[in-house]
C-alpha positions in Angstrom: -14.8 5.7 33.2 -14.6 8.3 30.6 -13.6 7.2 27.1 -13.1 9.7 24.6 -11.7 9.8 21.1 -8.1 10.7 22.4 -8.3 7.8 25.1 -9.5 5.3 22.5 -6.6 6.1 20.0 -4.0 5.7 22.8 -4.8 2.0 23.6 -1.9 -0.4 23.5 -2.7 -1.4 19.9 -1.3 1.8 18.8 1.8 1.7 21.0 5.1 2.7 19.5 6.4 -0.7 19.0 3.2 -1.4 16.9 3.7 1.6 14.6 7.1 0.1 13.5 5.1 -2.9 12.2 3.5 -2.8 8.7 -0.1 -2.9 8.5 -0.2 -6.3 6.7 1.9 -7.9 9.6 -0.7 -6.5 11.9 -3.4 -8.2 10.1 -1.5 -11.5 9.9 -1.0 -11.4 13.7 -4.7 -10.5 14.3 -5.8 -13.4 12.3 -3.5 -15.6 14.1 -5.8 -15.3 17.0 -8.4 -18.3 17.5 -11.0 -16.1 19.1 -12.0 -12.5 19.7 -8.8 -11.1 21.5 -9.2 -10.0 25.3 -11.1 -6.9 25.7 -13.6 -7.3 22.9 -16.5 -4.8 23.2 -20.0 -6.1 23.8 -22.6 -3.8 25.2 -24.5 -6.7 26.5 -21.4 -8.0 28.3 -20.7 -4.3 29.6 -24.2 -4.2 31.0 -23.9 -7.6 32.7 -27.2 -7.1 34.6 -26.8 -3.3 35.1 -29.3 -0.8 33.9 -28.5 1.3 30.9 -29.1 5.0 30.7 -29.3 7.1 27.3 -28.2 10.6 27.8 -29.2 12.8 24.9 -32.2 12.7 22.8 -31.4 15.0 19.9 -30.3 14.4 16.4 -27.1 12.6 17.4 -29.2 10.0 19.3 -30.6 8.3 16.1 -27.6 6.0 15.7 -28.2 4.6 19.1 -31.9 4.3 18.8 -31.8 2.7 15.3 -28.9 0.3 16.0 -28.8 -0.6 19.6 -32.6 -0.3 20.3 -34.1 -1.2 17.0 -31.7 -3.8 15.7 -30.1 -5.3 18.9 -33.1 -5.0 21.2 -31.3 -3.4 23.9 -33.5 -0.8 25.6 -32.4 1.6 28.2 -34.2 2.0 31.4 -34.1 5.9 31.4 -33.4 8.6 28.8 -32.1 11.9 30.1 -32.4 15.2 28.1 -33.1 18.8 28.8 -36.0 18.9 26.4 -38.1 16.5 28.5 -40.4 17.1 31.5 -41.1 14.7 34.3 -43.3 11.9 33.0 -42.3 12.1 29.4 -41.2 9.0 27.4 -38.8 8.6 24.5 -39.5 5.6 22.1 -41.6 4.2 25.0 -38.8 4.6 27.6 -39.2 6.8 30.6 -37.6 10.1 30.1 -36.8 13.2 32.3 -34.4 16.2 32.4 -31.0 15.2 34.1 -31.6 17.4 37.2 -35.0 15.7 37.7 -33.7 12.1 38.0 -35.6 10.3 40.8 -33.0 7.4 40.9 -31.2 6.6 44.1 -27.6 7.1 44.6 -26.9 3.5 44.6 -28.9 2.8 41.5 -27.1 5.6 39.7 -23.8 4.3 40.7 -24.5 0.7 39.2 -25.7 2.2 36.0 -24.1 2.6 32.5 -24.7 5.9 30.8 -24.3 6.3 27.0 -23.9 9.9 26.1 -25.4 10.5 22.6 -24.4 13.6 20.8 -22.6 14.7 17.6 -20.9 17.6 19.0 -17.5 16.8 20.8 -17.6 20.0 23.1 -21.1 19.2 24.3 -20.2 15.4 24.7 -17.5 16.4 27.2 -19.8 18.7 29.1 -22.4 15.9 29.3 -20.1 13.2 30.4 -19.1 15.6 33.1 -22.6 16.4 34.1 -23.5 12.6 34.2 -20.5 11.9 36.4 -21.6 14.9 38.7 -25.0 13.4 39.0 -23.5 10.1 40.4 -23.6 7.8 37.6 -21.0 5.2 38.0 -19.7 4.8 34.4 -20.2 7.1 31.4 -19.1 6.3 27.8 -19.6 8.4 24.6 -21.8 6.7 22.0 -19.0 6.4 19.5 -17.2 4.0 21.8 -20.2 1.6 21.6 -19.2 -1.1 18.8 -22.8 -1.9 18.1 -23.2 1.7 16.7 -20.6 1.0 14.0 -22.1 -2.1 12.8 -25.6 -0.7 11.8 -26.9 -3.5 9.7 -25.6 -6.5 11.7 -24.3 -7.9 8.6 -23.4 -10.4 7.4 -25.6 -12.8 9.4 -23.1 -15.4 9.6 -20.8 -13.3 11.7 -23.2 -13.6 14.6 -23.1 -17.2 14.3 -19.5 -17.9 13.5 -17.9 -15.4 15.7 -14.2 -14.8 15.1 -14.3 -17.9 12.9 -15.9 -15.8 10.2 -12.6 -13.7 10.0 -10.4 -16.7 10.1 -12.4 -18.3 7.4 -11.9 -15.4 5.3 -8.2 -14.8 6.2 -6.9 -15.5 2.8 -9.5 -13.1 1.1 -8.8 -10.5 3.6 -5.0 -10.3 2.8 -5.6 -10.6 -1.0 -7.9 -7.5 -0.9 -5.4 -5.6 1.4 -2.6 -6.5 -1.3 -4.7 -4.6 -3.8 -4.4 -1.3 -2.2 -2.0 1.5 -3.8 -1.2 3.7 -0.9 -0.3 3.8 2.7 -3.5 5.8 3.7 -5.7 3.1 2.1 -3.8 0.4 3.9 -4.2 2.2 7.3 -7.9 2.6 6.8 -8.2 -1.1 5.8 -6.4 -2.2 8.9 -8.3 0.2 11.0 -11.8 -0.9 9.7 -10.7 -4.7 10.1 -9.3 -4.0 13.6 -12.5 -2.2 14.8 -14.7 -5.3 13.8 -12.1 -8.0 14.9 -11.7 -6.4 18.4 -15.2 -4.8 18.4 -13.5 -1.9 19.9 -14.1 1.5 17.9 -11.0 3.4 17.2 -10.7 6.6 14.9 -9.6 6.1 11.4 -7.6 8.4 9.1 -10.4 10.8 8.0 -10.4 12.9 4.9 -12.6 16.1 4.5 -16.5 15.2 4.3 -16.9 17.3 1.2 -14.4 15.1 -0.6 -16.7 12.1 -0.5 -16.9 11.2 -4.3 -14.7 14.2 -4.9 -11.2 13.2 -3.7 -8.4 15.5 -4.3 -5.6 13.3 -3.0 -5.7 10.3 -5.6 -3.2 10.2 -8.4 -5.9 10.3 -11.1 -8.8 12.7 -12.2 -12.3 11.5 -12.0 -14.4 12.1 -15.2 -17.8 13.2 -14.0 -19.2 13.6 -17.7 -21.5 10.7 -17.6 -22.3 10.0 -13.9 -24.3 7.2 -12.7 -25.3 8.0 -9.1 -26.6 4.9 -7.2 -28.4 6.1 -4.0 -30.0 9.6 -4.0 -27.3 12.4 -3.4 -28.0 15.1 -0.9 -28.6 18.5 -2.3 -25.0 19.7 -1.8 -23.6 16.8 -3.5 -26.0 17.0 -6.5 -25.4 20.8 -6.8 -21.6 20.3 -6.8 -21.8 17.5 -9.5 -24.0 19.7 -11.8 -21.7 22.7 -11.4 -19.1 20.9 -13.0 -18.6 19.3 -16.5 -21.4 16.8 -16.0 -23.2 16.2 -19.3 -25.6 13.4 -18.3 -26.4 12.1 -14.8 -28.6 9.2 -14.0 -29.8 9.0 -10.3 -31.2 5.4 -9.4 -33.0 5.5 -6.0 -36.2 4.0 -4.8 -37.0 6.9 -2.6 -37.4 10.7 -3.2 -34.5 12.6 -4.8 -33.6 16.1 -3.8 -35.1 19.0 -5.8 -32.8 19.2 -8.9 -30.9 22.5 -9.4 -31.1 24.4 -12.6 -28.4 22.9 -14.9 -27.7 22.3 -18.4 -26.8 18.7 -17.8 -29.3 15.9 -18.8 -30.5 14.7 -15.6 -32.7 11.4 -15.3 -34.1 10.0 -12.1 -35.1 6.5 -12.0 -37.2 5.3 -8.9 -36.1 1.8 -8.3 -33.7 -0.4 -6.1 -30.5 -2.1 -7.6 -29.7 -5.6 -7.4 -28.2 -8.4 -9.3 -31.5 -9.6 -11.0 -34.5 -7.7 -12.2 -37.2 -8.7 -9.9 -39.8 -7.4 -7.2 -37.8 -7.6 -3.8 -38.9 -7.3 -0.1 -38.1 -3.8 1.0 -38.1 -1.7 4.2 -38.8 2.1 4.5 -39.3 2.4 8.2 -36.7 2.5 11.1 -38.5 -0.3 13.0 -37.4 -3.0 10.6 -34.2 -5.0 11.4 -31.2 -3.5 9.8 -32.8 -0.2 8.7 -30.5 2.3 10.2 -29.8 5.1 7.6 -32.0 4.5 4.8 -34.4 2.4 3.0 -33.1 -1.0 1.7 -33.7 -4.3 0.3 -34.5 -6.6 3.3 -36.0 -10.2 3.4 -38.0 -9.1 6.4 -39.1 -5.8 4.9 -42.6 -4.5 5.4 -43.3 -3.6 1.8 -41.9 -4.4 -1.9 -39.9 -2.5 -4.4 -39.0 -2.9 -8.0 -35.2 -3.9 -8.3 -33.2 -3.9 -11.5 -29.7 -4.5 -12.9 -27.6 -1.5 -13.8 -27.2 -3.4 -17.0 -30.9 -3.2 -17.6 -31.5 0.5 -16.5 -28.5 2.0 -18.2 -30.0 2.1 -21.7 -27.4 3.9 -24.0 -25.6 5.8 -21.4 -21.9 4.9 -21.0 -20.9 6.0 -17.5 -17.5 7.4 -16.8 -18.1 7.5 -13.0 -20.3 5.4 -10.9 -21.0 6.2 -7.0 -22.8 3.7 -4.9 -24.3 4.1 -1.4 -27.3 1.6 -1.4 -27.5 0.4 2.2 -25.8 -3.0 1.8 -26.7 -3.9 -1.8 -23.6 -2.7 -3.2 -21.9 -6.1 -4.1 -25.2 -7.4 -5.8 -25.6 -4.2 -7.5 -22.0 -4.4 -9.0 -22.8 -8.0 -10.1 -25.7 -6.5 -11.9 -23.4 -4.1 -13.7 -21.1 -6.5 -15.1 -21.7 -5.7 -18.9 -21.6 -2.0 -18.1 -18.3 -2.2 -16.2 -16.7 -4.4 -18.9 -17.8 -2.0 -21.7 -17.2 1.3 -20.1 -14.7 0.7 -17.4 -15.9 3.6 -15.3 -14.2 5.0 -12.2 -15.9 3.5 -9.2 -16.7 5.0 -5.8 -18.3 2.2 -3.7 -19.3 2.4 -0.1 -18.1 -0.6 1.8 -19.2 -0.2 5.3 -22.8 -1.6 5.3 -21.5 -5.2 5.7 -18.4 -6.3 7.5 -17.3 -8.6 4.5 -17.7 -5.7 2.0 -14.3 -4.5 3.1 -12.7 -7.3 1.2 -15.5 -8.8 -1.0 -16.1 -5.7 -3.0 -12.5 -4.9 -4.1 -12.0 -8.7 -4.9 -15.0 -8.9 -6.9 -13.8 -5.8 -9.0 -10.5 -7.0 -9.3 -11.8 -10.5 -10.4 -13.1 -8.9 -13.5 -9.7 -8.6 -15.0 -10.0 -5.0 -16.1 -6.9 -3.6 -14.6 -8.6 -1.6 -11.8 -6.4 -0.3 -9.0 -7.7 0.5 -5.6 -7.7 3.2 -2.9 -9.7 3.6 0.2 -10.8 6.7 2.0 -12.8 7.5 5.0 -15.0 10.5 5.7 -16.3 10.1 9.4 -13.3 8.8 11.3 -15.1 5.5 12.3 -16.1 2.6 9.8 -19.1 4.4 8.4 -18.5 6.4 5.2 -15.7 4.2 4.1 -15.2 4.3 0.2 -13.2 2.2 -2.1 -12.2 3.9 -5.3 -11.3 1.7 -8.3 -9.7 3.3 -11.3 -8.9 1.5 -14.6 -6.1 3.2 -16.5 -7.1 1.9 -19.9 -10.7 2.0 -20.5 -12.0 0.5 -23.6 -13.0 2.6 -26.7 -16.8 3.3 -26.6 
């Protein structure tokens, strides 16, 4: 069975009758279920004793390696890629080129193949090649739900199952009701649906270069005093510093890209962010549970790092804009920024995809400060990753 993005988006959930229903009504109907709805995705259930084959060992495979293999502990029996020679291994798994696979026809027919590549045109070619080799079922990596919940958080979701969403139904609807436009509501619904059904489906996606630089919101972001939580890539950093930024504070426990020549006052502070000032367990390797995309605070971390509150590190800076992509510590860091937010009322751009409950918990926390923030959501990769909530307060206090 081939399942590409087009096939995913045409499932009954998006049938014409459903398009006539408001997103809020869809959420209410979804939360009326008493368990995961039929057809929920589970890689373990999908395998059901079958062997797993990973097809693709290039850059696109890191999502599979670091979520399915490292976090979930599900290991393929074979890895296929043209870069291998017979007898090679990939993360201690036997590996070979596709045209040199020694498996029997019966063994191939019973296997499940996951195609891992970030290039849509190559994905189609690889799916066809795997089917031509006689493999029985072939799916693209982006249809594997486990890839879209990289940190497997919150932990209670695993133990509570669908009851986790039912227990949070009131909060889910309260956060949804804060959103200011239809695109935000569509994204909220899409992210929630993906997690409730565990069946990845594409979301409304904005241009990747607009991450933290949105052009479709009804307000302008003041980047003059920019607090960047989580090291920006070189492109992001250059764009910020080419604009009217006067001061930029970058807080990240790891290496920051080489700073471009700029007239702005740029300060780099090497620490993690949390709701307390303390030394925290930390991980910097991809072998630790939950470390998919970057280093992060983690109870089982192999090392330690200094963590601080934003209220502690900010000094005399009064930020006009705060962006935050800190691998799941966003809600705790916001709590550690209470005084800063109350005083300065900066525009906020907070990543909400590292933990399932951040979809509603982060907007509700910011709204609960009573500072008149309004909320929009945007997505920059079409799936749940790179989902950002923008919070804007129309009447910042005098500083």
